[in-house]
N, C-alpha and C positions, 0 to 999 in steps of 0.2 A: 408448549414450546410454538412460537407462532412463526410462521411459514415466511420465513424474507426471501429476496430476492437475493441470489449470489451476487451479482452484481451492483446491488447497495450495498451489501458488506464488504464488498471491493474497496469502493470509494471511501466506506465507512474505517478502513485503514488507511485512510492517508489522514487522518485527524491525527493520529502518532506525528503525524512532522511538527505539529504545534507542540509539543514538550520539547522537544529535541532543537527546533528553532529558539526558543526561549532559553534552554541553559548553552546553545552555543551563544547565545546574544551577552549572558551575562557570567560567561566563562571567558570567550573569545578564544578559546582552545580550537585547533583546525581537526583537532583528532574527531571532537565531534560533529566534524561533517562526515566523517564516515558510517555514523548514527546515521545520520540524516539519509545518505543514500543508499544506507542497508532499507531503512522505511519505505524508500521509492521503488528498490528491486522487487520486494515480497510484495508492496501494494501492486507493480505493473507484473508480477507474476499471476497475481490471482487474479487480475484481471485479462488478461490472456488465456488463461485456464478456464476461467468463467462465460467467455466470449464464445456466442453461437456457432455452429461450424454446418458447414454443408456437406453430409455426409451421403456418401452413395452404395447401396447397398447392391449387389454383383448377386 
């Protein structure tokens, strides 16, 4: 398995927006927007969890 950057994997999670947006255009249902929001929340959470932090050891 290759060692990939967690931040890169997070950005790849945003690729999940493409099928959701395509499906939303085809159906026109507003319930699909909840899936769009879910993908954004998941990708944002991953991005937040993998960002570098300043740790202070006491």
